[in-house]
N, C-alpha and C positions, 0 to 999 in steps of 0.2 A: 791636567788630564787631556788626552789627545782628542781631537775632533772626531766625531762619528764618521764611519765609512760604511759602505755597503757594496757588496759585489753582486753584479747582475750578469747572468748569462742569458743571452737571447735564445729562447726555445721556439719562437714562432718560425714557421717555414719561410724561406726567402734567402736573400743574399747575406743577411746578417746572422743567420742561424749559427749558433755555437760561439759567436764572438762574446768576449768577456769585457765588462766595463767596471771601473771602480768609481764610485760616487763619494765625494768628500764634502762634509758639512762646511759651509762658509764660516769664517770667524764671526763672533757675535755682533761686532760693530757693522760688518758688511751685511749680515743678514737683516739687522735692524734697518739699515739704510735702504736695502732692497725692498723690505716690507713697506716702509713709508713711501717709497717711490711708487709702489703698486697702489697703495691707498690714494695717493695724490692723482695718479693717472686715472683710477676708477672714478674719483670725485670729479675730475675735470671732464670726464666723458659722460657725466650725468648718472652714473650708477649709484643707487642709494646704498649707503653704508650704515649698518646699525650703529646706534649711539655708543654702545659699550664695546665695540669691536676692538678698539685700541687696547683694552685691558687684556686681550687674549693673544697679543703678538701675532706671530705668523699663523697661529691657529685661527685667528680672526679672518685671515684671508680664506682659509678653508671653509669657514662658515658662509662666506659669500660665494665661493666657488670659482675655480679657474675659468669657468665659462664666461664669467663677467668680463674677463679680459678681451672677449670678442667685441666689446663695445669701445675698446680703446683704439686710438689711431695707431697706425703702424709706427710712426715716428716715436711715440711713447712706449709702445710694446717691444720694439726690436731690441733696444739695449737691455731690457729686463729679461727677455728670452735668451739673449746671448750670455748674460751673466749666469743664468741657470746652467747653460751648457759648459761654462767654465769650471763647474764642479765635477765634470765628467772626464775621466781618462779611459783610454782603451788599454787593455792588457793583451798585447799581441802574442805573448808567450809567458809562461810561468815566471813570476818574479819581476817582470818588466812591464812598467806602465809608462804612458806618455800622454800628452795632451792630444785631444782630437784635432785633426787637421781638416778644416772646412774644405769642401769640394774635393775630397779624396775618397778612397774606398773604405775609410774608417767606419762610416755609417752610410749604408746604401739604401735603406728603406725609410720612408717617412714614418711608418709605424714604430720603428725603433727609436727615432728621435722623440716621438710623442711619449712612448713608454719611459724613456730615460728622463724626460722632463717631469713626468709624474713621480718617478722614483726620487729625483732631486727634491721635489716638493715634499714628498712624504718623509724624507730624511730630516727635513728642517721643521716639520710640524709635529708636535707632540699630540697625536690624536687621543691619547688617554686623557690629557688635560681638557681637550675639547669635549670629550664624552662626559667628563665630570661636570662641565659647565651646563650641559643640557640634560643630565640625568635627574630623575625624580627620586628623592630620598625614599627609602623603603617605607617609612612611616606614612608618607603621603600616598604611596601607591596602594598600600593595604588598608589604610585608614586606622592602623593600630599604632599605639604608642610604642616606640622602639625600646623602652625600658622594661 
């Protein structure tokens, strides 16, 4: 089965409005490696990680939140952020995609970069699995036996 992809068209006003990007899921081994590097960077920076977070894979990172990366030193964060952008290609015209060229006009707004990182993250995280982890079974919420 092919890796997941997602097409993003920038609708926000600004220099990137109308630009199209294709986000492609990392291979499983790379995504796992990236997730563990994030966990290690967070731990090294003193961010408390819930005991069972490793059971939820990349969704575990979502439960901590990308905001926790703000506690990580730039030396640890930079390669992780770069690797996220390696999942993004620009589509300058229909049917043609290519890698993003840093310091070019491919992405001209900081907000676009932030949005694309969020989209990369969401493509890799199965939020339905995360929701199941935190969902309360119907029998507990109603107090009734489900049978």
